[in-house]
N, C-alpha and C positions, 0 to 999 in steps of 0.2 A: 477223398483224393489222397494219394500217397504222399509221403514226405518227399520223395524224389520229385514229383510234379511240383510240389510247393516250392522247391528250391530252383526250379527252372525259370528261365527268362526268355521272352520272345522279343526280338527286334522287329519293330513295326515301322515300315517305310510308307509314308502317306498317312500318318496317324491322325491328322485332323480332318480328313475328308469323311464323307458319309460312310464309306466302307471301312476306312481306317478306324473310325470310332467304334464300329461294330466289332472289329478285331480286338481292340483294346478291351472292350466290354467282355468279350468272350474269354480273353486271357485272364483277366482278373477274376471272373466267375469260376474259372478252372483252377484257381488258387496258385497261379503262376504270377511272375512279375513281368513288367513291361519296360523295355528300353525304347522310348519313342523319339524318333528323329523329328524335330520341329525347326521351322525357319528362325524363330526368335521367341522372346518371352511372351509376346502377345499370342503367338500360336499355342504356346504351352498353356497359357491362361484359358484360351478357347477350349482346349481339350479337357482341362479340369472342369470347366463349366458344363460341358456335355456329359462327362462321366460322373461328376458330383463330388469327386475327391481326387487328391493326388497320391493317395496311399498306394503303394505298390508300383508306382511309375517313376522311372528315372528319365530325365530329359537330356537329349543331346542336340545341340544346335548345329545345323548343317544345311546346305543347299543341295537337295537330292537331285536337282536338275543338272547339276554340275557333274562332270565325270570324275571328280575327286571327292564329292560330298560324302557318299556312303563309305568310301575307302578311308576317309579321314576318321570317321566314327569307329570303324573296325580297327584302325591303327591305335586309337585311344583304348579300345578294349584290350588289344594285345599288350599295351603298355601298362595295363592295370588301372587306368584312370576312369574307366567305365566298367560296369559289371559284365561278366561273360554272358553269352547267350547261347541257347541250344536250338532255337527255332527262329525262322524269319517269315514275316507276312508282308507282302508288298501289294499296294493298291493305289499307286499314283495315277490320277486321272485328270483329263483336261476338260474342254468344253463339251457340253451336251446340247448341241445346236442342230437345227435343221437346215443350215445354210446350204443351198444347192452347190454342186461341184463347180459350176462356172463362176460362182461368186466368191469362192474361197480364195483369199489372197495368198501369195507365196509366204508372207510372214506368218499368217494364221496357220497355214499348213505346217510350216517348220516348227512353230511354237508348240503345236499340239503333238507332233511326233516327238519332240523333246520331252514334253510333259508325260504323255501317256505311253510312249514306247521306250525311249532312251532311258528315262528315269527308272523304269522297272528293270530294264536290261542292266543298267549300272548296278542296281541293287543286288541282282543275282550274281553278276560277274565278280563283284567286290566283297561278297559275304560268303559265297559257297565254299571258298577255299578254307575259311576259318572253321566252318562246320565240319568239313572233311578232316582237318587237322585235329580237331577236338575228339573226333571218332566216337561221339556219344551215340549209342545205338538207337536212341529214341528221337533223334533230331528230325526236324521237318522243315521244308521250304514250301510256302504256299503263295500262289499268285491268284488274284481275282481278275477275271476277264469278263466281257459282256457279250450278250447275244447280238448286239449291234454289228459285230463283226460278220455276222451272217445275214441279218435282216436289212441293214443299210438304209433304214428310214431316216437316220441322222448321219449324213455322209462323213462328217469330220470324225466323230468317235468310231464310226464303222471302219474307217481305214486304219486307225491306230489300234483298235481292238483286233482287227484281222491280222495285223502284223505280229501281235503277241501270241497268236495260236501256234505257229510253227516254233517260236522260241520256247514256249512251254513244252511242246512235244520233244524238242531237242534236249531240254533240261531233264525231262522225265527219262529219256533214253540214257542220258549220261549218268544218272543217279540210280538206275534200276538195281545195280548191285553194290551200291555204297551204303553208308550208314544213314544217309539222308533220304527221307521219304518226300519226294517232290510231288505236289498235286496242284491242279488248276481248278478253281471254283468258277464255273461258267454261269453267270447271273443273267436271268431272263426278264427281270422286271426292276422297277425303280425302288431303290432303298435310300432313305434319308434319315438324318438324326431324329431322334424320337419326337422332339417338339415340332419340327417342321413336318414330319410324316403325319402327325396327328392333324395338322392343318390341311395337308394336301391329299390325305387318304391313301398314302403310299405305305410301303412296308417299313417298320421301325428298325433302325440299326441294331437295337438291342435284341430284336427277334431274329434278324439275319445272323447275328453272332452265334446262334445255336449251331449253325453249320460248321463253323470253325472249331467249336468245342467238340463236336462229334468226330471231326477229322483228327484232332489231337489225341482223342481217346481211342481211336481204332487203328491199330498197327497194320491192319489188312488193306487199308486204303493207301495205295502206293502207285505212282506213275499213272494217275488217273485223272479224268475230267469228272468233277462232281457237278452235276447239273442241278440248278436251283431255278425251276420254272413255275412251280406251283407252291402254294403255301404249305402243302403237306411235305414238301421237300425240306422244310425247316426242321422237321421232326425225325425224318428217316432219310439217310443219305442215299442218293441215286447216283451211282458212279460206275464208270467203265474205264478199263485200261485205254491209254491214249494210243497204243500201238500193239 
């Protein structure tokens, strides 16, 4: 890994979730540093437990569900109170439930759109300007979405994931000619933190992290949907331009 990569930092939004843990793992394996947004000290401790160490991780406490949460973190970066970052990975997710449409309450619907759509939108809106200003030619912005947006076997996550698809396409279009490589990881199966995955027979977060490592390492992957639908997709990227 180059010295340049070793000096880079990735802002991870949704760092303590299954996908967020995979991103943090990938960043550290690629010899970069992590700026992880967490709710509180308990969340920070949770992440350290999953990763096994706090080395290379700086924690910033904020509520990413608020429209000022990520902005506040970026403001601290601008003020020199937190380390600068060159990449962003966002994977805030809500309930993974099979609740039928007719049984979804209004509060449940609004809560999940806030968690799974708005939080990822806020993350993009309030961090992309910083990356553009820094004008680092290696910068990336990555979002993880899910195939439930197409399959809809789980209505709640299906609706929120579906809403992310056009947002990701718009962001890819807007950054096609900028210094930021925007990409969407489209996940087609269940990923969980390693300990839980071993119990459930699902894919380990540490294995899924390989995909992000490959994206960071390949400057040709740009404005694309990276499909992860088979285990072989963890070893070789399967991607296509979004437009």
